[in-house]
N, C-alpha and C positions, 0 to 999 in steps of 0.2 A: 678332300670333300666331294669333288666332282667325280673322282674315280670311285668312290663308294655309292654314289648315286646311280652310276652307269653299271655296276655290279648287279647281279640277279637279286640279292637281298635288297639293295637299295631301290630297284624298280618296283619290288613288291611293296616296300613302305610308301614309296610315292603314290602307287596306285591306291593303297588303302586310304590315304589322307584325301586323295581326289574323290574317291567314292563316298567317304565320310562327308565331305563339304556337300557334295550333290544331295546326299539323303538328308542332311540337315536343311537344306533350302527346301526340298520337297515336304519335309516334316512341318516346317515353319509355314510353308503356304497352306498345307491342309489344315494346321492349327488355327490359322487366321480365318478359315471358312468355318470353323465350328463355332456353335453358340457358346458364349461365356457371359458370366455375371460379374458385375463390378459395382462397388459402392462409391458414391460421390457425395461430397458436401458442398452444396451450392450456396454461396451468398447471394442474397436477394436485394436488388436495387429498386426502390420505387421512384419512377421518373415522373416528371411534371407534378410533383407534389407542391401544393400551394404554399407560397413563401411565409404567408400569416399563420400557418398551421404547424403544429408539434406534435410528434407521434408520442403517445404516452406509454402504450403497451405494444410490444411487437416490433420495436425498432432495431435495426441491425439484424433482421431475420435470417436464418439459414434453413436450407431444406436438405434433409438427408435422404437420398434415393438410392435404390439398387435397380440397376439397368441390365437387361438382357439383351444381347444383340450379337451380330457376327464379330469375331475377333477383329477382322480388318476395319470395321466400322469403329469400334471403340479405340483401335490403334490410331485412327485419325484424330480423335478426340484428344488422346493422350499427346500426340505430337504438337497440337495447337496450345493455345493458352488455357490456363486452368478454367474449366466451365464456370460460368455464373449466369444468373438469371436476372433480366430486367423487365419489370412489369410496369405498365402505365397506370397512373392513379385513376384515370377514367374507366379501366378495365374492372375496377372493383365495384361491387354492390353495396350501396349505402343501406345499412339497416336503420340508421337514425343520423342525427346530425354529428355524431362523433364516433360512430362505428363503421368500419369498412370490412367487407368479406369477399374473399376469393375462394370459390368452391373447389372441391376436389377434381371436378372435370376440367375446370380452367386451369388448375395447377398441372394436372396430368398432361394437358395439351401444350402448356408452356414447357414442360420438361421434354417432350417428344420433339418440340421445335428445336431444341438444343441438340439432342442426340440423333435426330432423324427419325422420320415417320415409320421407319421399319424396326425401330427399338420398341421393347416392351418394358414398362414400369413395373417392376416386381413388388417393391415397397416404397412407400413415401411417408416420411414423418417431418412436420405434421401433414395430415391429410388435406388440410385447408389452412388458409392464411387469414388471420383475423387481426385487425389493427384498430386500436383506440387512439383517437387524436382530439386535440383541442386547438380552437382558435383564439382562446384567451391569451393575453399577454402574460409573460413570466413575472414573478415576484422575487426581488433580490433579497435573500436572507443570509445572515451571518454563518459562517463555517465554524463548528467546535470540533476540536480534536479530543477524542476520548482515548486515553491511553494509560497504560501502566508499565512503567519502565524501571528495571533493575539491573544494576551493574555489579560487577565482581567488586570485593572489598577496596582495592586499590584503585578504583575509578569512580568517576562521578558523572551523573547526568547534569550537563552544564547548561543550564538556562531552561528555555522552553522549546517546544516543538516548532519546527520551521516547514511552513508550506508556502507554495508559490501563490496561492490565492487566499483571501479571507472571506469570500462569500460566494455562493451559488445561486443560480436562477431556478426558481421552482415553478413548474407547470402543472395545472390541473384544471379539471372541469367543475370542481367543487369550490364553493365560496369559503371552505376551511383553509384554503391557502393563505388567506389574510390573517388567520389565527395562529399560524406556525411562525415563531420568532427566531428559530435557529434549526440548522440541520447539522447532525453530528456524524462523525465517521463511525464505521463498525469498530468495536472495541479492539485496540491494538495492545498485545501483551508481549513484551520483549524482556528476557531475563539473561543474566550473565553476560551482559554487554562489556566489551573491552575497547570499542571503537565507535565512532559515529556510524549510525546505521540509517538507512532510508527504506520505507515501506510503502508500496503502492496499494491503496486500501479503497474498498467500495464505501458508499455513504448510505446511511440509515434513512430510507425514504419511506414516508408514509404510503400505505397501499393505494393504488390507484393514481399516484402522482409521479413525476419524473423530475430529476434535477439535472442540470447541465453545468459543468461536467458531473459524470455518473461515478468518477473515482479521482482520487487526488494522491500525490506523492508527498509523504511526509518525512522529514529528516530530523533525528533525534541526536543532537550533539553529546558526544561522550569524550571525556578527557581523563588522563591520569591524574592522580592527586599527588600534590608535593607538600613537603613539611615547611612550616614557618613558625618563627617565634617572635613574640613581641613583649617588651617590657612595660607594664602598666602600673600607674600609680594607684594606690589604694584609697578609695574614698569612704569615709565613715558616714552612715546615714542614721537618722532618727536621734541625733545628738541634741540634747537640750541646748538652749543658747547660752547658758552659763557654764557649760562643760566643753571640753576639748579631749578628743580620743587621738592618741598617737599610736601608731602601730609599728612594730619591729618585726621584719623589715617594713619599709614604707612602700616597697614596690613588689611586685610578683611577675613571674614569666609565664606567659600564656602560650601554649604550643597548640598547634591544630594543623589539619590538612585542608587543602583547597585546590580547585582546579588549576592546572599549569597556566592557563591563559590568564588567570586573575592574579597571578603572584606579584606582578608589578602594578597591578591596579587596585590592589587592596588598601581601601581607605576607610573601611567599616570602623567606627568608633567602638572600641572595647571598654567597658567600665568594670573595674574590680570594686566590690564594696565589702564592708563589714558592717554588721547591725548592732547598734548600741543596746537595743532592746534585748538582745541575746546575753548580756552581761548578767552573771549571777555571782554571789559571794564565792562559790567554789569554781568558777570558770576562770582559768588563767590564759586561754587563747581563744580566738574567734575564727570561725570558718570564713573563707574568702568566697563570695559569691560572683559569678560572672554574668553580665547582662545578656539578654536573649540575643543570639547571633543568627545570620542567615542560615538556611538549610543547607547551602553548600559547603559550610564549614563542618568538617568531620573530625572525630576523635579528639574533641577539645579537652584539654587538661591544664591544670593551673599548679604552679611550684613557688612556694610552699602552699599547701591547702589549708593550713591554719597559720595564724601569726599571733605573736604576743602583743600585749598593748598595756598602755598606762592612760589613766584618767587624770586631767588637769583641769584647773579652773581656767575659764576663758578670760582673756584679758579685756 
């Protein structure tokens, strides 16, 4: 390798890379001296905000700005922490007891303080900062989960939605806050589920109001369905006191699907019945009816569906 570098061809290659590195450095230095434009998203923090006040509109504000400056100046910003803006509460102009305003000129000045007085603010959105706040205490209201959940056929939505909170705190300048008895989530629509799913969802908040927290995580438990069979005695209903109805067979087998976790906890009473009032001269068998079962029971069937019978005098 050393012999190749000492050769004429090797010295030419080495010289080429040396001049390439020098030219790259000069190009980089010249580029840093050129004016460039760059877009920034600045999170805005309001300092010294009163502890008894709550921002209703404009909380967690961000500022989208396009800055024009020397490349070297913007490079210094890039090498530091991500730029952000801190504005003191006292710098705002009070339009009334619940509205604060920071003008375009004030925002422009605050931006230039971050990037340097030699920078130019090309664009800024929003061009002013308006905050609506309240000093009224919050009202605690129940949280309602609004959802439509559908699973694939061999799975079941097992139980109810799970959320880590059951209520939220509502803030407003309006007395209507006392007339609101619940806050619901935005509609959640999930289809073809095969496993437990969690969703982060916003809340449906009346205009001009704010709730804390502003979003919640909701979990929808989904389980596979398993088959189960139970033998159930047949009960005759509407039988006169002086009559006795005997069925053949006296028991039926009820088959159904239910969530896996409930297989060993299944203690739901199942009632199989035949109706004496359905007996007619030409009727030789009666249909077997099943009592109403929980919605998580799926594909319910009974065998046999009809049974023969005889009528006897009661003893």
